[in-house]
SEZAGU-14025 format. One record per residue (C-alpha): residue in one letter; x, y, z; residue number from 1. Coordinates in Angstrom, 3 decimals, decimal comma. Layout:
% residues N
<atom "A" <X Y Z> NUM>;
...
END
This chain:
% residues 413
<atom "X" <0,166 -6,759 -32,110> 1>;
<atom "X" <-0,358 -5,517 -28,575> 2>;
<atom "X" <-3,530 -3,672 -29,437> 3>;
<atom "X" <-5,376 -6,886 -28,567> 4>;
<atom "X" <-3,977 -7,054 -25,031> 5>;
<atom "X" <-6,727 -4,933 -23,392> 6>;
<atom "X" <-9,330 -7,468 -24,459> 7>;
<atom "X" <-7,222 -10,367 -23,282> 8>;
<atom "X" <-6,546 -8,878 -19,889> 9>;
<atom "X" <-10,097 -7,771 -19,208> 10>;
<atom "X" <-11,253 -11,286 -20,041> 11>;
<atom "X" <-8,675 -12,653 -17,629> 12>;
<atom "X" <-6,660 -14,644 -20,156> 13>;
<atom "X" <-3,304 -12,906 -20,020> 14>;
<atom "X" <-0,799 -15,689 -19,430> 15>;
<atom "X" <-3,351 -18,384 -20,304> 16>;
<atom "X" <-3,820 -20,031 -23,686> 17>;
<atom "X" <-7,484 -20,964 -23,135> 18>;
<atom "X" <-8,802 -18,573 -25,768> 19>;
<atom "X" <-5,837 -18,793 -28,120> 20>;
<atom "X" <-7,946 -20,298 -30,906> 21>;
<atom "X" <-10,446 -17,441 -30,686> 22>;
<atom "X" <-8,089 -14,496 -31,150> 23>;
<atom "X" <-6,435 -12,988 -34,168> 24>;
<atom "X" <-3,256 -14,480 -35,539> 25>;
<atom "X" <-1,211 -11,481 -34,432> 26>;
<atom "X" <-2,059 -12,066 -30,775> 27>;
<atom "X" <-1,190 -15,747 -30,732> 28>;
<atom "X" <2,491 -14,890 -30,760> 29>;
<atom "X" <2,102 -12,883 -27,549> 30>;
<atom "X" <0,137 -15,698 -25,938> 31>;
<atom "X" <2,783 -18,187 -26,990> 32>;
<atom "X" <5,512 -16,064 -25,434> 33>;
<atom "X" <3,855 -15,862 -22,049> 34>;
<atom "X" <2,287 -19,306 -21,843> 35>;
<atom "X" <3,668 -21,441 -19,002> 36>;
<atom "X" <5,613 -24,492 -20,207> 37>;
<atom "X" <4,440 -26,504 -17,127> 38>;
<atom "X" <7,629 -28,483 -16,709> 39>;
<atom "X" <9,332 -29,224 -13,426> 40>;
<atom "X" <12,394 -30,990 -12,140> 41>;
<atom "X" <13,027 -32,729 -8,840> 42>;
<atom "X" <16,312 -32,361 -7,000> 43>;
<atom "X" <16,764 -33,878 -3,541> 44>;
<atom "X" <13,074 -33,655 -2,726> 45>;
<atom "X" <12,778 -30,088 -3,945> 46>;
<atom "X" <10,201 -29,752 -6,689> 47>;
<atom "X" <11,149 -26,743 -8,710> 48>;
<atom "X" <12,004 -25,567 -12,171> 49>;
<atom "X" <15,117 -24,580 -13,996> 50>;
<atom "X" <15,480 -21,192 -15,628> 51>;
<atom "X" <14,755 -22,718 -19,016> 52>;
<atom "X" <11,333 -23,743 -17,675> 53>;
<atom "X" <10,367 -20,174 -16,892> 54>;
<atom "X" <8,047 -18,432 -19,276> 55>;
<atom "X" <9,855 -16,151 -21,735> 56>;
<atom "X" <10,151 -12,466 -21,060> 57>;
<atom "X" <8,401 -9,868 -23,138> 58>;
<atom "X" <10,432 -7,056 -24,668> 59>;
<atom "X" <10,857 -3,767 -22,841> 60>;
<atom "X" <8,321 -2,129 -25,145> 61>;
<atom "X" <5,841 -4,936 -24,564> 62>;
<atom "X" <6,170 -4,625 -20,788> 63>;
<atom "X" <5,566 -0,881 -21,072> 64>;
<atom "X" <2,498 -1,485 -23,212> 65>;
<atom "X" <1,226 -4,076 -20,757> 66>;
<atom "X" <1,584 -1,587 -17,886> 67>;
<atom "X" <-0,328 1,008 -19,895> 68>;
<atom "X" <-3,135 -1,456 -20,500> 69>;
<atom "X" <-3,232 -2,508 -16,861> 70>;
<atom "X" <-3,364 1,102 -15,715> 71>;
<atom "X" <-6,553 1,533 -17,711> 72>;
<atom "X" <-7,998 -1,738 -16,417> 73>;
<atom "X" <-7,227 -0,960 -12,768> 74>;
<atom "X" <-8,230 2,710 -12,938> 75>;
<atom "X" <-11,847 1,983 -12,134> 76>;
<atom "X" <-13,491 0,810 -8,950> 77>;
<atom "X" <-12,188 -2,373 -7,424> 78>;
<atom "X" <-15,415 -4,116 -8,393> 79>;
<atom "X" <-14,403 -3,656 -12,042> 80>;
<atom "X" <-10,905 -5,103 -11,625> 81>;
<atom "X" <-10,115 -8,434 -13,334> 82>;
<atom "X" <-11,276 -11,341 -11,210> 83>;
<atom "X" <-8,484 -13,157 -9,358> 84>;
<atom "X" <-7,277 -16,583 -10,424> 85>;
<atom "X" <-8,550 -18,988 -7,771> 86>;
<atom "X" <-8,721 -22,747 -7,423> 87>;
<atom "X" <-12,110 -24,374 -7,043> 88>;
<atom "X" <-13,497 -24,136 -3,542> 89>;
<atom "X" <-11,224 -21,310 -2,393> 90>;
<atom "X" <-13,020 -18,730 -0,262> 91>;
<atom "X" <-12,223 -15,238 -1,433> 92>;
<atom "X" <-12,539 -11,727 -0,075> 93>;
<atom "X" <-11,690 -8,746 -2,269> 94>;
<atom "X" <-8,766 -6,468 -1,481> 95>;
<atom "X" <-9,506 -3,240 0,328> 96>;
<atom "X" <-8,570 -0,746 3,006> 97>;
<atom "X" <-8,311 -1,992 6,581> 98>;
<atom "X" <-11,457 -1,119 8,512> 99>;
<atom "X" <-12,259 -0,266 12,100> 100>;
<atom "X" <-11,528 -2,664 14,951> 101>;
<atom "X" <-14,515 -4,427 16,456> 102>;
<atom "X" <-13,636 -4,546 20,154> 103>;
<atom "X" <-14,985 -7,379 22,336> 104>;
<atom "X" <-18,137 -6,545 24,268> 105>;
<atom "X" <-16,473 -7,620 27,501> 106>;
<atom "X" <-13,396 -5,494 26,811> 107>;
<atom "X" <-14,355 -2,160 25,242> 108>;
<atom "X" <-11,601 0,274 24,441> 109>;
<atom "X" <-10,852 3,678 25,903> 110>;
<atom "X" <-7,944 6,060 25,686> 111>;
<atom "X" <-7,102 5,409 29,326> 112>;
<atom "X" <-7,152 1,629 28,893> 113>;
<atom "X" <-4,882 1,837 25,838> 114>;
<atom "X" <-2,361 3,876 27,859> 115>;
<atom "X" <-2,523 1,416 30,767> 116>;
<atom "X" <-2,041 -1,484 28,364> 117>;
<atom "X" <0,884 0,253 26,701> 118>;
<atom "X" <2,664 0,709 30,018> 119>;
<atom "X" <2,170 -2,944 30,898> 120>;
<atom "X" <3,269 -3,947 27,371> 121>;
<atom "X" <6,599 -2,154 27,867> 122>;
<atom "X" <7,125 -3,178 31,497> 123>;
<atom "X" <9,836 -5,834 31,926> 124>;
<atom "X" <8,851 -6,346 35,549> 125>;
<atom "X" <6,021 -8,594 34,350> 126>;
<atom "X" <8,490 -11,314 33,294> 127>;
<atom "X" <9,990 -13,967 35,523> 128>;
<atom "X" <13,424 -12,359 35,367> 129>;
<atom "X" <12,016 -8,863 35,669> 130>;
<atom "X" <13,690 -7,696 32,471> 131>;
<atom "X" <11,774 -8,967 29,415> 132>;
<atom "X" <8,645 -7,202 28,178> 133>;
<atom "X" <6,205 -7,731 25,313> 134>;
<atom "X" <8,077 -4,927 23,558> 135>;
<atom "X" <11,256 -7,014 23,606> 136>;
<atom "X" <9,913 -9,007 20,641> 137>;
<atom "X" <7,378 -6,577 19,136> 138>;
<atom "X" <9,259 -3,430 18,167> 139>;
<atom "X" <7,482 -0,609 16,352> 140>;
<atom "X" <10,602 0,368 14,378> 141>;
<atom "X" <10,819 -3,197 13,027> 142>;
<atom "X" <7,223 -3,489 11,879> 143>;
<atom "X" <6,085 -4,726 15,290> 144>;
<atom "X" <8,288 -7,820 14,954> 145>;
<atom "X" <11,932 -8,066 16,058> 146>;
<atom "X" <13,951 -8,656 12,882> 147>;
<atom "X" <15,342 -11,970 14,135> 148>;
<atom "X" <14,958 -15,349 12,514> 149>;
<atom "X" <13,887 -16,622 15,912> 150>;
<atom "X" <13,398 -14,520 18,983> 151>;
<atom "X" <15,237 -14,746 22,256> 152>;
<atom "X" <13,083 -15,670 25,201> 153>;
<atom "X" <13,619 -16,374 28,909> 154>;
<atom "X" <17,297 -16,349 29,804> 155>;
<atom "X" <18,175 -15,377 26,201> 156>;
<atom "X" <17,169 -18,844 25,020> 157>;
<atom "X" <16,243 -19,112 21,349> 158>;
<atom "X" <12,565 -19,719 20,707> 159>;
<atom "X" <11,263 -22,295 18,239> 160>;
<atom "X" <9,541 -19,890 15,852> 161>;
<atom "X" <9,848 -16,493 14,243> 162>;
<atom "X" <8,004 -13,657 15,962> 163>;
<atom "X" <5,095 -12,546 13,771> 164>;
<atom "X" <4,168 -8,896 13,586> 165>;
<atom "X" <1,438 -7,813 15,964> 166>;
<atom "X" <0,187 -5,224 13,435> 167>;
<atom "X" <-3,502 -5,876 12,781> 168>;
<atom "X" <-3,643 -8,722 15,316> 169>;
<atom "X" <-6,939 -7,177 16,331> 170>;
<atom "X" <-8,480 -8,749 13,224> 171>;
<atom "X" <-7,009 -12,239 13,611> 172>;
<atom "X" <-9,544 -14,995 14,164> 173>;
<atom "X" <-6,922 -17,095 15,907> 174>;
<atom "X" <-3,628 -16,097 17,511> 175>;
<atom "X" <-0,098 -17,555 17,282> 176>;
<atom "X" <1,335 -19,365 14,257> 177>;
<atom "X" <-0,551 -22,507 15,256> 178>;
<atom "X" <-3,785 -20,776 16,287> 179>;
<atom "X" <-3,726 -22,065 19,846> 180>;
<atom "X" <-5,292 -18,906 21,297> 181>;
<atom "X" <-8,744 -17,680 20,341> 182>;
<atom "X" <-8,333 -14,126 21,599> 183>;
<atom "X" <-5,618 -11,570 22,285> 184>;
<atom "X" <-6,461 -11,811 25,974> 185>;
<atom "X" <-5,648 -15,549 25,869> 186>;
<atom "X" <-2,458 -14,813 23,950> 187>;
<atom "X" <-1,245 -12,320 26,564> 188>;
<atom "X" <-1,661 -14,816 29,404> 189>;
<atom "X" <-0,034 -17,576 27,352> 190>;
<atom "X" <3,049 -15,444 26,647> 191>;
<atom "X" <3,372 -14,214 30,223> 192>;
<atom "X" <3,281 -17,780 31,567> 193>;
<atom "X" <5,189 -19,646 28,847> 194>;
<atom "X" <8,400 -20,933 30,500> 195>;
<atom "X" <10,343 -20,269 27,300> 196>;
<atom "X" <9,033 -16,740 26,854> 197>;
<atom "X" <8,303 -14,447 29,788> 198>;
<atom "X" <8,366 -17,374 32,217> 199>;
<atom "X" <6,135 -16,076 34,970> 200>;
<atom "X" <3,028 -17,288 36,790> 201>;
<atom "X" <-0,342 -15,532 36,905> 202>;
<atom "X" <0,019 -15,148 40,659> 203>;
<atom "X" <3,458 -13,549 40,418> 204>;
<atom "X" <2,386 -11,190 37,624> 205>;
<atom "X" <-0,567 -10,026 39,724> 206>;
<atom "X" <1,599 -9,617 42,828> 207>;
<atom "X" <4,135 -7,543 40,886> 208>;
<atom "X" <1,510 -5,179 39,473> 209>;
<atom "X" <-0,380 -4,982 42,793> 210>;
<atom "X" <2,715 -3,645 44,527> 211>;
<atom "X" <2,987 -0,684 42,157> 212>;
<atom "X" <0,830 2,197 43,378> 213>;
<atom "X" <0,669 3,862 39,970> 214>;
<atom "X" <-0,812 0,740 38,396> 215>;
<atom "X" <-3,372 0,298 41,178> 216>;
<atom "X" <-4,533 3,876 40,697> 217>;
<atom "X" <-4,717 3,588 36,932> 218>;
<atom "X" <-6,534 0,241 37,094> 219>;
<atom "X" <-9,111 1,802 39,428> 220>;
<atom "X" <-9,637 4,691 36,988> 221>;
<atom "X" <-10,102 2,301 34,042> 222>;
<atom "X" <-11,961 -0,623 35,615> 223>;
<atom "X" <-13,698 1,063 38,555> 224>;
<atom "X" <-11,785 -0,823 41,266> 225>;
<atom "X" <-8,163 -1,233 42,186> 226>;
<atom "X" <-8,278 -5,016 42,419> 227>;
<atom "X" <-5,516 -6,419 40,222> 228>;
<atom "X" <-6,217 -9,695 38,423> 229>;
<atom "X" <-4,572 -11,500 35,547> 230>;
<atom "X" <-7,755 -10,849 33,554> 231>;
<atom "X" <-7,458 -7,090 34,096> 232>;
<atom "X" <-3,815 -7,164 33,024> 233>;
<atom "X" <-4,574 -9,258 29,945> 234>;
<atom "X" <-7,496 -7,048 28,927> 235>;
<atom "X" <-5,366 -3,925 29,239> 236>;
<atom "X" <-2,479 -5,239 27,156> 237>;
<atom "X" <-4,870 -6,701 24,569> 238>;
<atom "X" <-6,578 -3,315 24,223> 239>;
<atom "X" <-3,252 -1,658 23,490> 240>;
<atom "X" <-2,391 -4,338 20,907> 241>;
<atom "X" <-5,763 -3,744 19,212> 242>;
<atom "X" <-4,786 -0,100 18,764> 243>;
<atom "X" <-1,897 -1,093 16,481> 244>;
<atom "X" <-3,522 -1,273 13,064> 245>;
<atom "X" <-2,729 -0,260 9,495> 246>;
<atom "X" <-3,126 3,473 8,984> 247>;
<atom "X" <-3,532 3,767 5,213> 248>;
<atom "X" <-0,014 5,107 4,682> 249>;
<atom "X" <1,186 2,432 2,234> 250>;
<atom "X" <1,426 3,162 -1,478> 251>;
<atom "X" <-1,086 0,405 -2,150> 252>;
<atom "X" <-3,577 1,977 0,257> 253>;
<atom "X" <-3,153 5,262 -1,581> 254>;
<atom "X" <-3,816 3,429 -4,857> 255>;
<atom "X" <-6,922 1,830 -3,383> 256>;
<atom "X" <-8,043 5,283 -2,256> 257>;
<atom "X" <-7,925 6,523 -5,860> 258>;
<atom "X" <-4,388 7,882 -6,326> 259>;
<atom "X" <-3,716 6,250 -9,702> 260>;
<atom "X" <-0,048 7,223 -9,881> 261>;
<atom "X" <0,699 5,685 -6,467> 262>;
<atom "X" <1,939 2,501 -8,188> 263>;
<atom "X" <4,768 2,401 -10,727> 264>;
<atom "X" <4,487 0,340 -13,915> 265>;
<atom "X" <6,416 -2,503 -12,300> 266>;
<atom "X" <4,270 -2,412 -9,162> 267>;
<atom "X" <1,093 -2,416 -11,231> 268>;
<atom "X" <2,218 -5,433 -13,228> 269>;
<atom "X" <3,043 -7,055 -9,897> 270>;
<atom "X" <-0,464 -6,367 -8,604> 271>;
<atom "X" <-1,930 -8,083 -11,650> 272>;
<atom "X" <0,424 -11,040 -11,259> 273>;
<atom "X" <-0,523 -11,262 -7,579> 274>;
<atom "X" <-4,176 -11,578 -8,589> 275>;
<atom "X" <-3,645 -13,932 -11,532> 276>;
<atom "X" <-0,652 -15,984 -12,668> 277>;
<atom "X" <1,197 -15,910 -9,334> 278>;
<atom "X" <-1,873 -17,464 -7,648> 279>;
<atom "X" <-1,274 -15,453 -4,467> 280>;
<atom "X" <-4,915 -14,728 -3,785> 281>;
<atom "X" <-5,696 -18,376 -3,177> 282>;
<atom "X" <-4,367 -17,674 0,337> 283>;
<atom "X" <-3,734 -13,925 0,542> 284>;
<atom "X" <-6,965 -12,004 0,001> 285>;
<atom "X" <-9,104 -9,401 1,713> 286>;
<atom "X" <-7,947 -6,116 3,253> 287>;
<atom "X" <-5,373 -7,963 5,383> 288>;
<atom "X" <-4,187 -10,156 2,486> 289>;
<atom "X" <-4,709 -13,376 4,423> 290>;
<atom "X" <-7,399 -16,040 4,350> 291>;
<atom "X" <-6,896 -16,507 8,119> 292>;
<atom "X" <-6,505 -20,197 7,390> 293>;
<atom "X" <-3,755 -22,749 8,006> 294>;
<atom "X" <-1,571 -24,246 5,281> 295>;
<atom "X" <1,400 -26,576 4,947> 296>;
<atom "X" <4,141 -24,898 2,880> 297>;
<atom "X" <6,423 -27,917 3,090> 298>;
<atom "X" <8,546 -26,313 5,814> 299>;
<atom "X" <7,973 -29,016 8,417> 300>;
<atom "X" <11,462 -30,625 8,517> 301>;
<atom "X" <9,739 -33,842 9,498> 302>;
<atom "X" <12,060 -36,163 11,391> 303>;
<atom "X" <14,914 -33,662 11,173> 304>;
<atom "X" <16,376 -30,703 13,014> 305>;
<atom "X" <13,878 -27,833 13,209> 306>;
<atom "X" <10,903 -30,222 12,987> 307>;
<atom "X" <7,730 -28,312 13,778> 308>;
<atom "X" <4,347 -30,016 13,427> 309>;
<atom "X" <2,475 -26,726 13,631> 310>;
<atom "X" <-1,267 -26,810 14,173> 311>;
<atom "X" <-1,208 -30,567 14,762> 312>;
<atom "X" <0,176 -29,853 18,235> 313>;
<atom "X" <-3,045 -27,948 18,964> 314>;
<atom "X" <-5,707 -30,118 17,320> 315>;
<atom "X" <-4,139 -33,578 17,268> 316>;
<atom "X" <-5,554 -34,010 13,767> 317>;
<atom "X" <-3,183 -35,673 11,284> 318>;
<atom "X" <-4,328 -33,361 8,495> 319>;
<atom "X" <-2,969 -30,413 10,499> 320>;
<atom "X" <0,633 -31,649 10,562> 321>;
<atom "X" <2,822 -28,824 9,288> 322>;
<atom "X" <0,023 -26,319 8,902> 323>;
<atom "X" <0,633 -22,756 10,025> 324>;
<atom "X" <-1,496 -19,630 9,956> 325>;
<atom "X" <-1,419 -17,590 6,764> 326>;
<atom "X" <0,232 -14,304 7,754> 327>;
<atom "X" <-1,012 -10,936 6,606> 328>;
<atom "X" <1,198 -9,447 3,902> 329>;
<atom "X" <0,659 -5,904 5,077> 330>;
<atom "X" <3,986 -4,260 5,910> 331>;
<atom "X" <5,777 -7,410 4,731> 332>;
<atom "X" <8,805 -5,348 3,716> 333>;
<atom "X" <9,381 -4,427 7,366> 334>;
<atom "X" <8,676 -7,784 8,998> 335>;
<atom "X" <11,406 -9,984 7,560> 336>;
<atom "X" <12,595 -12,666 7,980> 337>;
<atom "X" <9,434 -14,490 6,944> 338>;
<atom "X" <7,444 -17,653 7,769> 339>;
<atom "X" <7,409 -19,426 11,120> 340>;
<atom "X" <10,962 -20,574 10,378> 341>;
<atom "X" <12,363 -17,074 9,902> 342>;
<atom "X" <14,497 -18,343 7,026> 343>;
<atom "X" <13,427 -16,096 4,118> 344>;
<atom "X" <13,396 -12,539 2,856> 345>;
<atom "X" <10,766 -11,399 0,353> 346>;
<atom "X" <12,666 -12,464 -2,777> 347>;
<atom "X" <13,682 -15,769 -1,258> 348>;
<atom "X" <10,051 -16,482 -0,421> 349>;
<atom "X" <8,976 -15,642 -3,963> 350>;
<atom "X" <11,618 -17,963 -5,377> 351>;
<atom "X" <10,297 -20,761 -3,197> 352>;
<atom "X" <6,703 -20,181 -4,247> 353>;
<atom "X" <7,772 -19,948 -7,880> 354>;
<atom "X" <9,267 -23,410 -7,564> 355>;
<atom "X" <6,139 -24,799 -5,920> 356>;
<atom "X" <7,736 -24,948 -2,454> 357>;
<atom "X" <9,093 -28,180 -0,969> 358>;
<atom "X" <7,677 -31,699 -1,263> 359>;
<atom "X" <8,214 -34,068 1,626> 360>;
<atom "X" <10,660 -36,864 0,732> 361>;
<atom "X" <9,202 -40,209 1,681> 362>;
<atom "X" <11,918 -42,296 3,288> 363>;
<atom "X" <11,820 -46,083 3,542> 364>;
<atom "X" <9,413 -47,062 6,291> 365>;
<atom "X" <7,418 -43,817 6,100> 366>;
<atom "X" <4,987 -44,979 3,425> 367>;
<atom "X" <2,289 -45,749 6,008> 368>;
<atom "X" <3,184 -42,996 8,478> 369>;
<atom "X" <-0,145 -41,313 9,371> 370>;
<atom "X" <1,659 -38,093 10,303> 371>;
<atom "X" <3,722 -37,789 7,145> 372>;
<atom "X" <3,121 -34,134 6,218> 373>;
<atom "X" <1,744 -33,279 2,810> 374>;
<atom "X" <2,264 -29,936 1,124> 375>;
<atom "X" <-0,877 -27,885 0,479> 376>;
<atom "X" <-2,516 -28,679 -2,870> 377>;
<atom "X" <-2,725 -24,953 -3,651> 378>;
<atom "X" <1,051 -24,815 -4,082> 379>;
<atom "X" <2,162 -25,409 -7,663> 380>;
<atom "X" <5,183 -24,361 -9,750> 381>;
<atom "X" <4,493 -20,952 -11,290> 382>;
<atom "X" <7,245 -20,708 -13,931> 383>;
<atom "X" <7,493 -16,936 -13,500> 384>;
<atom "X" <10,520 -15,275 -15,090> 385>;
<atom "X" <12,893 -12,813 -13,421> 386>;
<atom "X" <10,921 -9,788 -14,604> 387>;
<atom "X" <7,736 -11,295 -13,189> 388>;
<atom "X" <9,450 -11,831 -9,853> 389>;
<atom "X" <10,845 -8,294 -9,889> 390>;
<atom "X" <7,350 -6,937 -10,517> 391>;
<atom "X" <5,769 -9,134 -7,872> 392>;
<atom "X" <8,346 -8,098 -5,280> 393>;
<atom "X" <7,850 -4,457 -6,234> 394>;
<atom "X" <4,121 -4,779 -5,591> 395>;
<atom "X" <4,612 -6,498 -2,236> 396>;
<atom "X" <6,822 -3,632 -1,116> 397>;
<atom "X" <3,992 -1,171 -1,822> 398>;
<atom "X" <2,310 -2,722 1,217> 399>;
<atom "X" <5,000 -1,124 3,407> 400>;
<atom "X" <3,606 1,491 5,769> 401>;
<atom "X" <5,256 4,506 7,321> 402>;
<atom "X" <7,809 3,721 9,973> 403>;
<atom "X" <6,418 4,136 13,461> 404>;
<atom "X" <8,372 4,862 16,586> 405>;
<atom "X" <6,170 4,071 19,552> 406>;
<atom "X" <8,401 5,217 22,378> 407>;
<atom "X" <8,454 3,536 25,759> 408>;
<atom "X" <6,116 5,370 28,144> 409>;
<atom "X" <7,033 6,457 31,653> 410>;
<atom "X" <6,372 3,468 33,892> 411>;
<atom "X" <4,769 3,915 37,318> 412>;
<atom "X" <6,715 3,257 40,466> 413>;
END
């Protein structure tokens, strides 16, 4: 029966009954087993599905055969891979290895500038209390995040959002969860001066650095003069941050580079699910596995504790209520907990997506509320079974890169 699966997969119909009438009788049983039942239930505003709504599992032998077929299909160049399942109008970029950083013309990189930026990045003297540095929340050992649901800022106060990884921030079109900074240089100044984060002023940061002879000397070597400005400090730290990029060490990168046995059978099935039935590539595409856009996942908590209106606070546009930047999935296994809320691990996030995420409950009196957040239309119940979720999680963990330990440099006196 499974001898027909290669044709079905290459044509992109695995898990879809669109061509059921055109295939041999023996294959229809397989299609029937994997076809989504498209049923959902609603419980307390949560649109999800019960286990009986999930598509049936294949047998162990059938899963093995499927992996064998997929290994043949994905053994060629990426241009020959099955096309991803995308909704109409979705902009798509193919998966791939992370490329070289394109540094700003007004802030070119150099080895000396990266070292200067690294020292400033690790220097707690730049904060209002003289103890908190950029490295307090972006820790190499923890995937350049901090492992907390929500970080601790000035005076050990809890911040409103999860700290995203700074890995590959060099490629981000907008910075922060809500995209309020256009460049890394803007981000650095915003963090240094945010009263809830490093709680300092540009003038005090400059005065602190100006007093340190070692910094004045290094700034003169890098920038040609020893005049310390907030722009010089921001450019230096931003240059260091741009040096923190994916290095090709993940199993998926090795697979992309041609090492066909880099992915296990489960991971390979997960890759195919990621591109097709799991609908992941509607938002997570390209080498960074992000569309760099902003989406509402239903995690707004509108009118409740933890309310966060997201990008709306930047643009003032009602359509941006609850929208947050799509994070890169690279190294996702090291950057938990996930989302701006910091509430989920990888499997918990997959369970939420499988259920179609959360719909906003409309309370009496909210029917005409112009700011009532609406979940992104790309989010739909997936009806994946436990084996599907296992495979999908296995694939996501192949994006994990080698652990880095970027030790604190010697700071100048």
